[in-house]
mmJSON file of the N, C-alpha and C atoms, coordinates in Angstrom:
{"data_MODEL":{"atom_site":{
"group_PDB":["ATOM","ATOM","ATOM","ATOM","ATOM","ATOM","ATOM","ATOM","ATOM","ATOM","ATOM","ATOM","ATOM","ATOM","ATOM","ATOM","ATOM","ATOM","ATOM","ATOM","ATOM","ATOM","ATOM","ATOM","ATOM","ATOM","ATOM","ATOM","ATOM","ATOM","ATOM","ATOM","ATOM","ATOM","ATOM","ATOM","ATOM","ATOM","ATOM","ATOM","ATOM","ATOM","ATOM","ATOM","ATOM","ATOM","ATOM","ATOM","ATOM","ATOM","ATOM","ATOM","ATOM","ATOM","ATOM","ATOM","ATOM","ATOM","ATOM","ATOM","ATOM","ATOM","ATOM","ATOM","ATOM","ATOM","ATOM","ATOM","ATOM","ATOM","ATOM","ATOM","ATOM","ATOM","ATOM","ATOM","ATOM","ATOM","ATOM","ATOM","ATOM","ATOM","ATOM","ATOM","ATOM","ATOM","ATOM","ATOM","ATOM","ATOM","ATOM","ATOM","ATOM","ATOM","ATOM","ATOM","ATOM","ATOM","ATOM","ATOM","ATOM","ATOM","ATOM","ATOM","ATOM","ATOM","ATOM","ATOM","ATOM","ATOM","ATOM","ATOM","ATOM","ATOM","ATOM","ATOM","ATOM","ATOM","ATOM","ATOM","ATOM","ATOM","ATOM","ATOM","ATOM","ATOM","ATOM","ATOM","ATOM","ATOM","ATOM","ATOM","ATOM","ATOM","ATOM","ATOM","ATOM","ATOM","ATOM","ATOM","ATOM","ATOM","ATOM","ATOM","ATOM","ATOM","ATOM","ATOM","ATOM","ATOM","ATOM","ATOM","ATOM","ATOM","ATOM","ATOM","ATOM","ATOM","ATOM","ATOM","ATOM","ATOM","ATOM","ATOM","ATOM","ATOM","ATOM","ATOM","ATOM","ATOM","ATOM","ATOM","ATOM","ATOM","ATOM","ATOM","ATOM","ATOM","ATOM","ATOM","ATOM","ATOM","ATOM","ATOM","ATOM","ATOM","ATOM","ATOM","ATOM","ATOM","ATOM","ATOM","ATOM","ATOM","ATOM","ATOM","ATOM","ATOM","ATOM","ATOM","ATOM","ATOM","ATOM","ATOM","ATOM","ATOM","ATOM","ATOM","ATOM","ATOM","ATOM","ATOM","ATOM","ATOM","ATOM","ATOM","ATOM","ATOM","ATOM","ATOM","ATOM","ATOM","ATOM","ATOM","ATOM","ATOM","ATOM","ATOM"],
"id":[1,2,3,4,5,6,7,8,9,10,11,12,13,14,15,16,17,18,19,20,21,22,23,24,25,26,27,28,29,30,31,32,33,34,35,36,37,38,39,40,41,42,43,44,45,46,47,48,49,50,51,52,53,54,55,56,57,58,59,60,61,62,63,64,65,66,67,68,69,70,71,72,73,74,75,76,77,78,79,80,81,82,83,84,85,86,87,88,89,90,91,92,93,94,95,96,97,98,99,100,101,102,103,104,105,106,107,108,109,110,111,112,113,114,115,116,117,118,119,120,121,122,123,124,125,126,127,128,129,130,131,132,133,134,135,136,137,138,139,140,141,142,143,144,145,146,147,148,149,150,151,152,153,154,155,156,157,158,159,160,161,162,163,164,165,166,167,168,169,170,171,172,173,174,175,176,177,178,179,180,181,182,183,184,185,186,187,188,189,190,191,192,193,194,195,196,197,198,199,200,201,202,203,204,205,206,207,208,209,210,211,212,213,214,215,216,217,218,219,220,221,222,223,224,225,226,227,228],
"type_symbol":["N","C","C","N","C","C","N","C","C","N","C","C","N","C","C","N","C","C","N","C","C","N","C","C","N","C","C","N","C","C","N","C","C","N","C","C","N","C","C","N","C","C","N","C","C","N","C","C","N","C","C","N","C","C","N","C","C","N","C","C","N","C","C","N","C","C","N","C","C","N","C","C","N","C","C","N","C","C","N","C","C","N","C","C","N","C","C","N","C","C","N","C","C","N","C","C","N","C","C","N","C","C","N","C","C","N","C","C","N","C","C","N","C","C","N","C","C","N","C","C","N","C","C","N","C","C","N","C","C","N","C","C","N","C","C","N","C","C","N","C","C","N","C","C","N","C","C","N","C","C","N","C","C","N","C","C","N","C","C","N","C","C","N","C","C","N","C","C","N","C","C","N","C","C","N","C","C","N","C","C","N","C","C","N","C","C","N","C","C","N","C","C","N","C","C","N","C","C","N","C","C","N","C","C","N","C","C","N","C","C","N","C","C","N","C","C","N","C","C","N","C","C","N","C","C","N","C","C"],
"label_atom_id":["N","CA","C","N","CA","C","N","CA","C","N","CA","C","N","CA","C","N","CA","C","N","CA","C","N","CA","C","N","CA","C","N","CA","C","N","CA","C","N","CA","C","N","CA","C","N","CA","C","N","CA","C","N","CA","C","N","CA","C","N","CA","C","N","CA","C","N","CA","C","N","CA","C","N","CA","C","N","CA","C","N","CA","C","N","CA","C","N","CA","C","N","CA","C","N","CA","C","N","CA","C","N","CA","C","N","CA","C","N","CA","C","N","CA","C","N","CA","C","N","CA","C","N","CA","C","N","CA","C","N","CA","C","N","CA","C","N","CA","C","N","CA","C","N","CA","C","N","CA","C","N","CA","C","N","CA","C","N","CA","C","N","CA","C","N","CA","C","N","CA","C","N","CA","C","N","CA","C","N","CA","C","N","CA","C","N","CA","C","N","CA","C","N","CA","C","N","CA","C","N","CA","C","N","CA","C","N","CA","C","N","CA","C","N","CA","C","N","CA","C","N","CA","C","N","CA","C","N","CA","C","N","CA","C","N","CA","C","N","CA","C","N","CA","C","N","CA","C","N","CA","C","N","CA","C","N","CA","C","N","CA","C","N","CA","C"],
"label_alt_id":[null,null,null,null,null,null,null,null,null,null,null,null,null,null,null,null,null,null,null,null,null,null,null,null,null,null,null,null,null,null,null,null,null,null,null,null,null,null,null,null,null,null,null,null,null,null,null,null,null,null,null,null,null,null,null,null,null,null,null,null,null,null,null,null,null,null,null,null,null,null,null,null,null,null,null,null,null,null,null,null,null,null,null,null,null,null,null,null,null,null,null,null,null,null,null,null,null,null,null,null,null,null,null,null,null,null,null,null,null,null,null,null,null,null,null,null,null,null,null,null,null,null,null,null,null,null,null,null,null,null,null,null,null,null,null,null,null,null,null,null,null,null,null,null,null,null,null,null,null,null,null,null,null,null,null,null,null,null,null,null,null,null,null,null,null,null,null,null,null,null,null,null,null,null,null,null,null,null,null,null,null,null,null,null,null,null,null,null,null,null,null,null,null,null,null,null,null,null,null,null,null,null,null,null,null,null,null,null,null,null,null,null,null,null,null,null,null,null,null,null,null,null,null,null,null,null,null,null],
"label_comp_id":["MET","MET","MET","ALA","ALA","ALA","GLU","GLU","GLU","GLU","GLU","GLU","LEU","LEU","LEU","ARG","ARG","ARG","ILE","ILE","ILE","PRO","PRO","PRO","LYS","LYS","LYS","VAL","VAL","VAL","GLY","GLY","GLY","MET","MET","MET","SER","SER","SER","ALA","ALA","ALA","THR","THR","THR","GLU","GLU","GLU","MET","MET","MET","THR","THR","THR","LEU","LEU","LEU","ASN","ASN","ASN","GLU","GLU","GLU","TRP","TRP","TRP","MET","MET","MET","PHE","PHE","PHE","GLY","GLY","GLY","ASP","ASP","ASP","GLY","GLY","GLY","GLU","GLU","GLU","ARG","ARG","ARG","VAL","VAL","VAL","GLU","GLU","GLU","VAL","VAL","VAL","GLY","GLY","GLY","ASP","ASP","ASP","ILE","ILE","ILE","LEU","LEU","LEU","TYR","TYR","TYR","THR","THR","THR","VAL","VAL","VAL","GLU","GLU","GLU","THR","THR","THR","ASP","ASP","ASP","LYS","LYS","LYS","THR","THR","THR","THR","THR","THR","VAL","VAL","VAL","GLU","GLU","GLU","VAL","VAL","VAL","GLU","GLU","GLU","ALA","ALA","ALA","GLN","GLN","GLN","VAL","VAL","VAL","ALA","ALA","ALA","GLY","GLY","GLY","ILE","ILE","ILE","ILE","ILE","ILE","ARG","ARG","ARG","PRO","PRO","PRO","ILE","ILE","ILE","GLY","GLY","GLY","VAL","VAL","VAL","GLU","GLU","GLU","GLY","GLY","GLY","GLU","GLU","GLU","VAL","VAL","VAL","TYR","TYR","TYR","PRO","PRO","PRO","VAL","VAL","VAL","GLY","GLY","GLY","ALA","ALA","ALA","LEU","LEU","LEU","VAL","VAL","VAL","GLY","GLY","GLY","THR","THR","THR","ILE","ILE","ILE","GLU","GLU","GLU"],
"label_asym_id":["A","A","A","A","A","A","A","A","A","A","A","A","A","A","A","A","A","A","A","A","A","A","A","A","A","A","A","A","A","A","A","A","A","A","A","A","A","A","A","A","A","A","A","A","A","A","A","A","A","A","A","A","A","A","A","A","A","A","A","A","A","A","A","A","A","A","A","A","A","A","A","A","A","A","A","A","A","A","A","A","A","A","A","A","A","A","A","A","A","A","A","A","A","A","A","A","A","A","A","A","A","A","A","A","A","A","A","A","A","A","A","A","A","A","A","A","A","A","A","A","A","A","A","A","A","A","A","A","A","A","A","A","A","A","A","A","A","A","A","A","A","A","A","A","A","A","A","A","A","A","A","A","A","A","A","A","A","A","A","A","A","A","A","A","A","A","A","A","A","A","A","A","A","A","A","A","A","A","A","A","A","A","A","A","A","A","A","A","A","A","A","A","A","A","A","A","A","A","A","A","A","A","A","A","A","A","A","A","A","A","A","A","A","A","A","A","A","A","A","A","A","A","A","A","A","A","A","A"],
"label_entity_id":["1","1","1","1","1","1","1","1","1","1","1","1","1","1","1","1","1","1","1","1","1","1","1","1","1","1","1","1","1","1","1","1","1","1","1","1","1","1","1","1","1","1","1","1","1","1","1","1","1","1","1","1","1","1","1","1","1","1","1","1","1","1","1","1","1","1","1","1","1","1","1","1","1","1","1","1","1","1","1","1","1","1","1","1","1","1","1","1","1","1","1","1","1","1","1","1","1","1","1","1","1","1","1","1","1","1","1","1","1","1","1","1","1","1","1","1","1","1","1","1","1","1","1","1","1","1","1","1","1","1","1","1","1","1","1","1","1","1","1","1","1","1","1","1","1","1","1","1","1","1","1","1","1","1","1","1","1","1","1","1","1","1","1","1","1","1","1","1","1","1","1","1","1","1","1","1","1","1","1","1","1","1","1","1","1","1","1","1","1","1","1","1","1","1","1","1","1","1","1","1","1","1","1","1","1","1","1","1","1","1","1","1","1","1","1","1","1","1","1","1","1","1","1","1","1","1","1","1"],
"label_seq_id":[1,1,1,2,2,2,3,3,3,4,4,4,5,5,5,6,6,6,7,7,7,8,8,8,9,9,9,10,10,10,11,11,11,12,12,12,13,13,13,14,14,14,15,15,15,16,16,16,17,17,17,18,18,18,19,19,19,20,20,20,21,21,21,22,22,22,23,23,23,24,24,24,25,25,25,26,26,26,27,27,27,28,28,28,29,29,29,30,30,30,31,31,31,32,32,32,33,33,33,34,34,34,35,35,35,36,36,36,37,37,37,38,38,38,39,39,39,40,40,40,41,41,41,42,42,42,43,43,43,44,44,44,45,45,45,46,46,46,47,47,47,48,48,48,49,49,49,50,50,50,51,51,51,52,52,52,53,53,53,54,54,54,55,55,55,56,56,56,57,57,57,58,58,58,59,59,59,60,60,60,61,61,61,62,62,62,63,63,63,64,64,64,65,65,65,66,66,66,67,67,67,68,68,68,69,69,69,70,70,70,71,71,71,72,72,72,73,73,73,74,74,74,75,75,75,76,76,76],
"pdbx_PDB_ins_code":[null,null,null,null,null,null,null,null,null,null,null,null,null,null,null,null,null,null,null,null,null,null,null,null,null,null,null,null,null,null,null,null,null,null,null,null,null,null,null,null,null,null,null,null,null,null,null,null,null,null,null,null,null,null,null,null,null,null,null,null,null,null,null,null,null,null,null,null,null,null,null,null,null,null,null,null,null,null,null,null,null,null,null,null,null,null,null,null,null,null,null,null,null,null,null,null,null,null,null,null,null,null,null,null,null,null,null,null,null,null,null,null,null,null,null,null,null,null,null,null,null,null,null,null,null,null,null,null,null,null,null,null,null,null,null,null,null,null,null,null,null,null,null,null,null,null,null,null,null,null,null,null,null,null,null,null,null,null,null,null,null,null,null,null,null,null,null,null,null,null,null,null,null,null,null,null,null,null,null,null,null,null,null,null,null,null,null,null,null,null,null,null,null,null,null,null,null,null,null,null,null,null,null,null,null,null,null,null,null,null,null,null,null,null,null,null,null,null,null,null,null,null,null,null,null,null,null,null],
"Cartn_x":[19.523,18.201,17.423,16.267,15.342,15.087,15.071,14.677,13.203,12.39,10.973,10.444,9.477,8.837,7.459,7.305,5.981,5.423,4.263,3.439,4.053,4.379,5.215,4.144,4.606,3.742,3.985,2.923,3.024,2.013,2.692,1.748,1.384,0.715,0.223,-1.109,-2.037,-3.27,-3.522,-2.58,-3.02,-2.909,-3.673,-3.581,-3.738,-3.968,-4.06,-3.775,-3.23,-2.983,-3.188,-3.5,-3.886,-2.392,-2.144,-0.951,-1.381,-0.76,-1.335,-0.702,0.833,1.555,2.91,3.165,4.447,5.286,6.358,7.357,8.127,8.153,8.967,8.204,8.348,7.732,8.473,7.868,8.35,9.639,10.783,11.887,12.838,12.432,13.353,14.333,15.514,16.517,16.313,16.433,16.364,17.592,17.796,19.118,18.727,19.56,19.261,18.78,17.856,17.194,16.261,16.124,14.937,13.612,12.531,11.358,10.692,10.257,9.653,8.125,7.305,5.777,5.575,4.283,3.627,2.453,2.215,0.996,0.342,-0.913,-1.552,-2.581,-2.646,-3.847,-4.811,-5.932,-6.741,-5.965,-4.844,-4.329,-2.837,-2.155,-0.948,-0.456,0.246,0.86,2.34,2.761,4.337,4.861,6.102,6.93,7.907,7.885,8.79,9.964,11.168,12.518,13.127,13.812,14.767,15.798,15.913,16.948,18.136,17.83,18.827,18.815,19.621,19.675,19.371,18.851,18.484,17.32,16.682,15.631,14.359,13.239,12.136,11.101,10.46,9.244,8.023,7.146,6.017,4.94,4.158,3.156,1.748,2.109,0.741,0.148,-1.084,-1.953,-2.215,-1.871,-2.327,-3.876,-4.124,-5.47,-6.025,-5.355,-5.933,-5.386,-6.102,-5.98,-5.232,-4.086,-3.416,-3.227,-3.209,-2.837,-1.29,-0.9,0.392,1.155,2.437,3.205,3.023,1.915,1.646,2.692,3.141,4.128,3.501,4.218,3.823,4.745,5.905,6.831,8.351,9.262,10.533,11.481,12.851,13.817,15.005,15.266,16.097,17.5],
"Cartn_y":[12.335,12.954,12.738,12.598,12.123,13.39,13.295,14.475,14.117,15.412,15.374,15.434,14.607,14.741,15.41,16.548,17.429,17.555,17.965,18.459,19.862,19.917,21.164,22.095,23.496,24.372,24.859,24.687,24.768,25.914,27.048,28.138,29.106,30.042,30.908,30.554,29.856,29.565,28.291,27.218,25.981,25.736,25.372,25.165,23.888,22.875,21.412,20.726,19.471,18.716,17.112,16.351,15.016,14.241,13.347,12.483,11.28,11.33,10.468,9.075,9.079,7.715,7.663,6.667,6.598,5.751,6.078,5.344,4.097,4.347,3.51,3.026,1.811,1.279,1.472,1.285,1.582,0.742,1.252,0.496,0.517,0.886,0.852,1.999,1.73,2.718,3.491,5.002,6.016,6.708,7.212,8.1,9.515,10.435,11.885,11.887,12.566,12.531,11.67,10.51,9.65,10.275,10.001,10.516,9.738,10.377,9.772,9.513,10.473,10.357,11.654,11.541,12.459,13.141,14.33,15.123,16.009,16.112,16.902,17.934,19.018,19.944,19.751,20.655,20.525,20.907,21.632,22.208,21.532,20.761,20.289,19.14,18.286,17.079,17.472,17.081,17.403,16.253,15.89,14.854,15.387,14.8,15.329,14.336,14.847,14.311,14.366,13.063,13.088,14.035,14.66,15.59,15.004,13.875,13.093,11.61,10.817,9.447,8.671,7.585,6.83,5.974,5.613,4.634,5.518,5.162,5.884,5.435,6.366,5.716,6.667,6.4,6.841,6.8,8.018,7.751,8.362,9.254,9.81,8.399,8.705,7.602,8.126,7.266,7.517,7.656,8.913,9.304,10.256,10.541,11.373,12.863,13.915,15.197,15.739,16.589,16.904,18.516,19.228,20.803,20.826,21.961,22.301,22.299,21.656,21.622,20.494,19.56,18.514,17.484,16.744,15.816,14.505,13.942,12.766,11.572,11.836,10.767,11.124,10.42,10.815,9.962,10.449,9.475,9.506,8.265,8.106,8.003],
"Cartn_z":[3.11,3.117,1.982,2.086,0.829,0.195,-1.145,-2.169,-2.237,-2.117,-2.098,-3.825,-3.889,-5.368,-5.154,-5.747,-5.7,-6.896,-6.954,-8.118,-8.553,-9.74,-10.329,-10.61,-10.504,-10.993,-12.481,-13.289,-14.628,-15.064,-15.551,-16.164,-14.978,-15.279,-14.189,-13.523,-14.307,-13.833,-13.204,-13.323,-12.831,-11.433,-10.783,-9.201,-8.869,-9.618,-9.345,-10.678,-10.515,-11.703,-11.371,-12.351,-12.292,-12.349,-11.443,-11.655,-12.653,-13.788,-14.765,-14.674,-14.41,-14.551,-13.979,-13.163,-12.56,-13.586,-13.704,-14.634,-13.973,-12.699,-11.855,-10.611,-10.227,-8.943,-7.592,-6.516,-5.335,-5.261,-4.719,-4.38,-5.684,-6.901,-8.128,-7.951,-8.675,-8.709,-9.828,-9.676,-10.695,-10.844,-12.043,-12.266,-12.758,-12.487,-13.021,-14.291,-14.703,-16.058,-16.471,-15.54,-15.765,-15.653,-16.476,-16.463,-15.327,-14.197,-13.005,-13.111,-13.471,-13.663,-14.488,-15.033,-15.787,-14.96,-15.291,-14.685,-15.727,-15.674,-16.58,-16.068,-16.802,-16.566,-17.845,-17.962,-18.909,-20.272,-20.107,-21.291,-21.759,-20.857,-21.114,-20.36,-20.911,-20.09,-19.789,-18.51,-18.191,-17.751,-18.099,-17.705,-16.536,-15.478,-14.277,-14.201,-14.385,-14.319,-12.986,-12.91,-11.519,-11.586,-10.357,-10.143,-9.291,-8.744,-8.094,-8.399,-8.085,-8.36,-6.901,-6.983,-5.76,-5.964,-4.717,-4.669,-4.68,-5.654,-5.561,-4.512,-4.007,-3.094,-3.461,-4.523,-4.861,-3.762,-3.506,-2.642,-3.232,-4.207,-5.072,-5.875,-6.034,-6.816,-8.135,-9.05,-10.346,-10.632,-11.417,-11.585,-10.741,-9.537,-8.502,-9.019,-8.325,-8.617,-7.351,-7.553,-6.478,-6.658,-5.383,-5.717,-6.11,-6.631,-7.088,-5.579,-5.621,-4.518,-3.574,-3.93,-3.011,-3.123,-2.091,-1.921,-2.521,-3.606,-4.199,-4.177,-3.486,-3.416,-2.954,-2.889,-2.412,-3.2,-3.308,-3.625,-2.611,-2.189,-1.093,-1.463],
"occupancy":[1.0,1.0,1.0,1.0,1.0,1.0,1.0,1.0,1.0,1.0,1.0,1.0,1.0,1.0,1.0,1.0,1.0,1.0,1.0,1.0,1.0,1.0,1.0,1.0,1.0,1.0,1.0,1.0,1.0,1.0,1.0,1.0,1.0,1.0,1.0,1.0,1.0,1.0,1.0,1.0,1.0,1.0,1.0,1.0,1.0,1.0,1.0,1.0,1.0,1.0,1.0,1.0,1.0,1.0,1.0,1.0,1.0,1.0,1.0,1.0,1.0,1.0,1.0,1.0,1.0,1.0,1.0,1.0,1.0,1.0,1.0,1.0,1.0,1.0,1.0,1.0,1.0,1.0,1.0,1.0,1.0,1.0,1.0,1.0,1.0,1.0,1.0,1.0,1.0,1.0,1.0,1.0,1.0,1.0,1.0,1.0,1.0,1.0,1.0,1.0,1.0,1.0,1.0,1.0,1.0,1.0,1.0,1.0,1.0,1.0,1.0,1.0,1.0,1.0,1.0,1.0,1.0,1.0,1.0,1.0,1.0,1.0,1.0,1.0,1.0,1.0,1.0,1.0,1.0,1.0,1.0,1.0,1.0,1.0,1.0,1.0,1.0,1.0,1.0,1.0,1.0,1.0,1.0,1.0,1.0,1.0,1.0,1.0,1.0,1.0,1.0,1.0,1.0,1.0,1.0,1.0,1.0,1.0,1.0,1.0,1.0,1.0,1.0,1.0,1.0,1.0,1.0,1.0,1.0,1.0,1.0,1.0,1.0,1.0,1.0,1.0,1.0,1.0,1.0,1.0,1.0,1.0,1.0,1.0,1.0,1.0,1.0,1.0,1.0,1.0,1.0,1.0,1.0,1.0,1.0,1.0,1.0,1.0,1.0,1.0,1.0,1.0,1.0,1.0,1.0,1.0,1.0,1.0,1.0,1.0,1.0,1.0,1.0,1.0,1.0,1.0,1.0,1.0,1.0,1.0,1.0,1.0,1.0,1.0,1.0,1.0,1.0,1.0],
"B_iso_or_equiv":[0.0,0.0,0.0,0.0,0.0,0.0,0.0,0.0,0.0,0.0,0.0,0.0,0.0,0.0,0.0,0.0,0.0,0.0,0.0,0.0,0.0,0.0,0.0,0.0,0.0,0.0,0.0,0.0,0.0,0.0,0.0,0.0,0.0,0.0,0.0,0.0,0.0,0.0,0.0,0.0,0.0,0.0,0.0,0.0,0.0,0.0,0.0,0.0,0.0,0.0,0.0,0.0,0.0,0.0,0.0,0.0,0.0,0.0,0.0,0.0,0.0,0.0,0.0,0.0,0.0,0.0,0.0,0.0,0.0,0.0,0.0,0.0,0.0,0.0,0.0,0.0,0.0,0.0,0.0,0.0,0.0,0.0,0.0,0.0,0.0,0.0,0.0,0.0,0.0,0.0,0.0,0.0,0.0,0.0,0.0,0.0,0.0,0.0,0.0,0.0,0.0,0.0,0.0,0.0,0.0,0.0,0.0,0.0,0.0,0.0,0.0,0.0,0.0,0.0,0.0,0.0,0.0,0.0,0.0,0.0,0.0,0.0,0.0,0.0,0.0,0.0,0.0,0.0,0.0,0.0,0.0,0.0,0.0,0.0,0.0,0.0,0.0,0.0,0.0,0.0,0.0,0.0,0.0,0.0,0.0,0.0,0.0,0.0,0.0,0.0,0.0,0.0,0.0,0.0,0.0,0.0,0.0,0.0,0.0,0.0,0.0,0.0,0.0,0.0,0.0,0.0,0.0,0.0,0.0,0.0,0.0,0.0,0.0,0.0,0.0,0.0,0.0,0.0,0.0,0.0,0.0,0.0,0.0,0.0,0.0,0.0,0.0,0.0,0.0,0.0,0.0,0.0,0.0,0.0,0.0,0.0,0.0,0.0,0.0,0.0,0.0,0.0,0.0,0.0,0.0,0.0,0.0,0.0,0.0,0.0,0.0,0.0,0.0,0.0,0.0,0.0,0.0,0.0,0.0,0.0,0.0,0.0,0.0,0.0,0.0,0.0,0.0,0.0],
"pdbx_formal_charge":[null,null,null,null,null,null,null,null,null,null,null,null,null,null,null,null,null,null,null,null,null,null,null,null,null,null,null,null,null,null,null,null,null,null,null,null,null,null,null,null,null,null,null,null,null,null,null,null,null,null,null,null,null,null,null,null,null,null,null,null,null,null,null,null,null,null,null,null,null,null,null,null,null,null,null,null,null,null,null,null,null,null,null,null,null,null,null,null,null,null,null,null,null,null,null,null,null,null,null,null,null,null,null,null,null,null,null,null,null,null,null,null,null,null,null,null,null,null,null,null,null,null,null,null,null,null,null,null,null,null,null,null,null,null,null,null,null,null,null,null,null,null,null,null,null,null,null,null,null,null,null,null,null,null,null,null,null,null,null,null,null,null,null,null,null,null,null,null,null,null,null,null,null,null,null,null,null,null,null,null,null,null,null,null,null,null,null,null,null,null,null,null,null,null,null,null,null,null,null,null,null,null,null,null,null,null,null,null,null,null,null,null,null,null,null,null,null,null,null,null,null,null,null,null,null,null,null,null],
"auth_seq_id":[1,1,1,2,2,2,3,3,3,4,4,4,5,5,5,6,6,6,7,7,7,8,8,8,9,9,9,10,10,10,11,11,11,12,12,12,13,13,13,14,14,14,15,15,15,16,16,16,17,17,17,18,18,18,19,19,19,20,20,20,21,21,21,22,22,22,23,23,23,24,24,24,25,25,25,26,26,26,27,27,27,28,28,28,29,29,29,30,30,30,31,31,31,32,32,32,33,33,33,34,34,34,35,35,35,36,36,36,37,37,37,38,38,38,39,39,39,40,40,40,41,41,41,42,42,42,43,43,43,44,44,44,45,45,45,46,46,46,47,47,47,48,48,48,49,49,49,50,50,50,51,51,51,52,52,52,53,53,53,54,54,54,55,55,55,56,56,56,57,57,57,58,58,58,59,59,59,60,60,60,61,61,61,62,62,62,63,63,63,64,64,64,65,65,65,66,66,66,67,67,67,68,68,68,69,69,69,70,70,70,71,71,71,72,72,72,73,73,73,74,74,74,75,75,75,76,76,76],
"auth_comp_id":["MET","MET","MET","ALA","ALA","ALA","GLU","GLU","GLU","GLU","GLU","GLU","LEU","LEU","LEU","ARG","ARG","ARG","ILE","ILE","ILE","PRO","PRO","PRO","LYS","LYS","LYS","VAL","VAL","VAL","GLY","GLY","GLY","MET","MET","MET","SER","SER","SER","ALA","ALA","ALA","THR","THR","THR","GLU","GLU","GLU","MET","MET","MET","THR","THR","THR","LEU","LEU","LEU","ASN","ASN","ASN","GLU","GLU","GLU","TRP","TRP","TRP","MET","MET","MET","PHE","PHE","PHE","GLY","GLY","GLY","ASP","ASP","ASP","GLY","GLY","GLY","GLU","GLU","GLU","ARG","ARG","ARG","VAL","VAL","VAL","GLU","GLU","GLU","VAL","VAL","VAL","GLY","GLY","GLY","ASP","ASP","ASP","ILE","ILE","ILE","LEU","LEU","LEU","TYR","TYR","TYR","THR","THR","THR","VAL","VAL","VAL","GLU","GLU","GLU","THR","THR","THR","ASP","ASP","ASP","LYS","LYS","LYS","THR","THR","THR","THR","THR","THR","VAL","VAL","VAL","GLU","GLU","GLU","VAL","VAL","VAL","GLU","GLU","GLU","ALA","ALA","ALA","GLN","GLN","GLN","VAL","VAL","VAL","ALA","ALA","ALA","GLY","GLY","GLY","ILE","ILE","ILE","ILE","ILE","ILE","ARG","ARG","ARG","PRO","PRO","PRO","ILE","ILE","ILE","GLY","GLY","GLY","VAL","VAL","VAL","GLU","GLU","GLU","GLY","GLY","GLY","GLU","GLU","GLU","VAL","VAL","VAL","TYR","TYR","TYR","PRO","PRO","PRO","VAL","VAL","VAL","GLY","GLY","GLY","ALA","ALA","ALA","LEU","LEU","LEU","VAL","VAL","VAL","GLY","GLY","GLY","THR","THR","THR","ILE","ILE","ILE","GLU","GLU","GLU"],
"auth_asym_id":["A","A","A","A","A","A","A","A","A","A","A","A","A","A","A","A","A","A","A","A","A","A","A","A","A","A","A","A","A","A","A","A","A","A","A","A","A","A","A","A","A","A","A","A","A","A","A","A","A","A","A","A","A","A","A","A","A","A","A","A","A","A","A","A","A","A","A","A","A","A","A","A","A","A","A","A","A","A","A","A","A","A","A","A","A","A","A","A","A","A","A","A","A","A","A","A","A","A","A","A","A","A","A","A","A","A","A","A","A","A","A","A","A","A","A","A","A","A","A","A","A","A","A","A","A","A","A","A","A","A","A","A","A","A","A","A","A","A","A","A","A","A","A","A","A","A","A","A","A","A","A","A","A","A","A","A","A","A","A","A","A","A","A","A","A","A","A","A","A","A","A","A","A","A","A","A","A","A","A","A","A","A","A","A","A","A","A","A","A","A","A","A","A","A","A","A","A","A","A","A","A","A","A","A","A","A","A","A","A","A","A","A","A","A","A","A","A","A","A","A","A","A","A","A","A","A","A","A"],
"auth_atom_id":["N","CA","C","N","CA","C","N","CA","C","N","CA","C","N","CA","C","N","CA","C","N","CA","C","N","CA","C","N","CA","C","N","CA","C","N","CA","C","N","CA","C","N","CA","C","N","CA","C","N","CA","C","N","CA","C","N","CA","C","N","CA","C","N","CA","C","N","CA","C","N","CA","C","N","CA","C","N","CA","C","N","CA","C","N","CA","C","N","CA","C","N","CA","C","N","CA","C","N","CA","C","N","CA","C","N","CA","C","N","CA","C","N","CA","C","N","CA","C","N","CA","C","N","CA","C","N","CA","C","N","CA","C","N","CA","C","N","CA","C","N","CA","C","N","CA","C","N","CA","C","N","CA","C","N","CA","C","N","CA","C","N","CA","C","N","CA","C","N","CA","C","N","CA","C","N","CA","C","N","CA","C","N","CA","C","N","CA","C","N","CA","C","N","CA","C","N","CA","C","N","CA","C","N","CA","C","N","CA","C","N","CA","C","N","CA","C","N","CA","C","N","CA","C","N","CA","C","N","CA","C","N","CA","C","N","CA","C","N","CA","C","N","CA","C","N","CA","C","N","CA","C","N","CA","C","N","CA","C","N","CA","C","N","CA","C"],
"pdbx_PDB_model_num":[1,1,1,1,1,1,1,1,1,1,1,1,1,1,1,1,1,1,1,1,1,1,1,1,1,1,1,1,1,1,1,1,1,1,1,1,1,1,1,1,1,1,1,1,1,1,1,1,1,1,1,1,1,1,1,1,1,1,1,1,1,1,1,1,1,1,1,1,1,1,1,1,1,1,1,1,1,1,1,1,1,1,1,1,1,1,1,1,1,1,1,1,1,1,1,1,1,1,1,1,1,1,1,1,1,1,1,1,1,1,1,1,1,1,1,1,1,1,1,1,1,1,1,1,1,1,1,1,1,1,1,1,1,1,1,1,1,1,1,1,1,1,1,1,1,1,1,1,1,1,1,1,1,1,1,1,1,1,1,1,1,1,1,1,1,1,1,1,1,1,1,1,1,1,1,1,1,1,1,1,1,1,1,1,1,1,1,1,1,1,1,1,1,1,1,1,1,1,1,1,1,1,1,1,1,1,1,1,1,1,1,1,1,1,1,1,1,1,1,1,1,1,1,1,1,1,1,1]
}}}
């Protein structure tokens, strides 16, 4: 089953975040602890790490704003 990659909740007031950059392309292998992508609010930038190993399938677009919890990719 695929692991879902979602926009994380950061702080109490952030309701949306900008997906800044993917560190891996579609079909690349990732390992636990790899930095997958970065997101930012007007106050902070957050690096999101892989919680499982597998093949990444990003669907979120760099530079786009997403609500907290939005699906931006999977790891198969």
